[in-house]
C-alpha positions in Angstrom: 0.1 0.1 -0.1 1.4 3.4 -1.0 2.5 5.9 1.7 1.1 9.2 1.8 3.2 12.1 1.8 0.6 14.7 2.5 2.3 18.0 3.7 1.4 19.1 7.5 -0.7 22.1 7.6 1.1 25.1 9.0 0.1 26.2 12.5 -2.1 29.4 12.8 0.0 32.1 13.9 -0.4 32.8 17.6 0.5 36.1 19.2 0.4 37.2 23.0 1.0 40.0 25.1 2.3 39.6 28.5 2.7 42.1 31.4 6.0 40.5 32.6 6.5 40.9 36.5 9.8 42.1 38.5 12.1 39.3 38.7 10.7 37.0 36.3 13.4 35.4 33.7 12.5 36.4 29.9 12.7 32.5 29.4 10.7 29.4 30.0 13.3 27.5 32.2 15.9 28.0 35.1 18.2 25.8 36.8 18.1 27.8 39.9 14.4 27.7 40.3 13.6 31.3 39.9 10.2 32.5 38.4 10.3 32.5 34.7 7.7 33.0 31.8 6.5 29.2 32.2 4.8 30.5 35.3 2.4 32.6 33.4 2.5 31.3 29.8 1.2 27.7 29.2 0.8 27.7 25.5 3.2 25.2 23.9 5.6 26.4 21.1 5.2 30.0 21.8 8.4 32.0 22.5 9.6 35.6 23.6 10.0 38.3 20.6 12.7 40.1 22.2 13.9 40.0 26.0 13.2 42.0 28.9 15.5 41.9 31.9 14.7 40.3 34.9 14.7 43.5 37.1 12.6 45.3 34.4 8.6 44.8 33.9 5.9 45.5 31.5 5.1 44.4 27.9 6.6 41.4 26.7 5.4 39.8 23.0 5.4 36.4 22.6 4.6 34.3 19.3 5.2 30.7 17.7 5.8 32.4 14.3 9.4 32.6 13.4 9.6 35.2 11.0 7.4 37.3 13.1 9.5 36.7 16.1 12.6 38.0 14.0 10.5 41.1 13.0 9.5 42.1 16.3 13.1 41.3 17.8 15.3 42.4 15.4 16.9 46.0 16.1 17.4 46.6 12.5 13.7 46.8 12.0 13.6 49.8 13.9 10.5 48.6 15.9 9.9 51.5 18.7 9.7 50.5 22.1 8.5 52.9 25.1 9.7 52.9 28.7 8.8 54.6 31.7 11.5 54.9 33.9 11.6 56.1 37.4 15.1 57.8 38.0 17.0 59.0 41.0 17.0 63.0 41.0 14.6 65.5 39.3 15.7 65.0 35.5 16.7 68.1 33.9 15.6 69.5 30.5 19.4 69.2 29.6 19.1 65.5 30.6 15.9 65.0 28.2 18.0 66.8 25.4 20.7 64.5 25.5 18.6 61.4 25.1 16.9 63.0 22.2 20.1 63.7 20.4 21.9 60.2 21.5 23.8 59.4 24.1 27.5 57.8 24.2 27.9 54.5 25.6 30.6 52.0 25.9 29.3 50.3 22.7 28.7 53.5 20.7 26.4 56.4 20.4 22.9 55.5 20.9 20.6 56.6 18.2 17.9 59.8 18.7 15.2 58.9 21.2 12.1 60.4 22.2 12.0 61.4 25.7 9.8 63.6 28.1 9.6 64.2 31.8 5.9 62.6 32.9 3.9 62.8 36.2 4.2 59.5 38.3 1.9 57.1 36.9 -0.6 55.1 38.7 0.9 51.7 38.7 0.7 48.5 40.6 2.7 48.2 43.7 6.2 46.3 43.0 7.4 43.5 45.3 9.8 44.3 46.9 9.4 48.0 46.4 11.9 50.5 45.0 14.7 51.4 47.5 14.8 55.1 48.1 17.8 57.2 49.4 16.7 59.7 52.1 16.4 63.5 51.1 16.8 62.3 47.3 13.7 63.1 44.9 12.9 60.8 42.2 11.3 61.6 38.9 9.3 59.7 36.0 10.2 60.1 32.2 8.9 58.4 29.2 11.7 57.3 26.8 11.2 55.6 23.1 14.1 53.9 21.6 14.4 51.9 18.3 17.4 49.9 19.3 17.7 46.7 21.6 21.2 47.0 23.1 21.8 45.2 26.7 20.0 47.1 29.5 20.1 50.2 27.2 17.4 52.4 29.1 19.3 52.1 32.3 22.7 52.9 30.6 21.3 55.8 28.7 19.8 57.5 32.1 22.8 56.9 34.1 25.1 58.4 31.5 22.9 61.8 31.6 23.1 61.7 35.6 19.8 60.1 36.3 20.4 56.2 37.3 17.3 54.0 36.9 15.3 52.6 39.7 12.3 51.3 38.3 11.7 50.5 34.4 8.5 49.5 33.1 8.0 48.9 29.0 4.7 50.1 28.1 4.4 49.9 24.4 6.0 47.6 21.4 5.2 49.4 18.0 1.5 49.6 17.9 0.7 47.3 20.9 0.2 48.9 24.3 0.3 47.5 27.8 -2.8 49.3 28.9 -5.0 47.7 31.6 -2.8 44.4 31.7 -1.7 43.7 35.4 1.4 42.1 36.1 0.9 38.3 34.9 -1.8 39.0 33.0 -1.5 38.2 29.3 -3.9 38.7 26.1 -4.3 36.9 22.9 -3.8 39.4 19.9 -3.6 36.8 17.3 -6.5 38.2 15.3 -4.9 42.0 15.3 -4.5 43.2 11.6 -1.5 45.0 12.5 0.2 41.5 12.6 -0.4 40.9 8.9 0.8 44.3 7.9 4.1 43.7 9.7 4.5 40.6 8.0 3.9 42.2 4.7 6.0 45.2 5.2 9.4 45.2 3.3 12.6 44.5 5.4 14.9 47.4 6.2 18.4 47.4 5.9 20.3 46.6 8.7 21.8 49.2 10.9 24.6 49.1 13.4 26.0 51.9 15.4 29.5 52.3 16.0 31.1 49.6 18.1 27.7 47.9 19.0 27.7 44.5 20.1 27.0 41.5 18.0 23.6 40.2 18.9 
């Protein structure tokens, strides 16, 4: 009897937004027993598109679609990402201007960013809470970047004299954190923006001077 070589049907594209909590690793297993994405995402064959540091919070996209994962994570695609950063000190207009024009880091000059001081946002309580230094004020800023260097936002604010105390990613491209609470997720597989992104032409790779290989 002849063997059938019927081609397997492709899996439907799955895309999920997650509000990654503080001190959760952006991976699905850890030999040290720390919290990972597996504590919050239980779908098989779905992976993070890009990373978010363990000590950072907020929006993370996950997908089962390799080309989409590359589009979302690859710095050369210039997918803008917006962060809210609580920094030590009352951030100045001069520091904001420096962030907007690019900051010199050890791995090269950053691309120009969008930055502005914002009122303290209404957020969930972090556990453990941020440690404050007595008699030193803090302030909040919104920072939008189009790169993905290691710990970039923290290094940028430190370079202009305002170390980051708390960092939350609130937007990736057209997708926003909105009302998601820490550990909560939302399925956006049917979002028409996903099909638009996959159809858009690839951009040429960009690398700033002395930036690391990723």
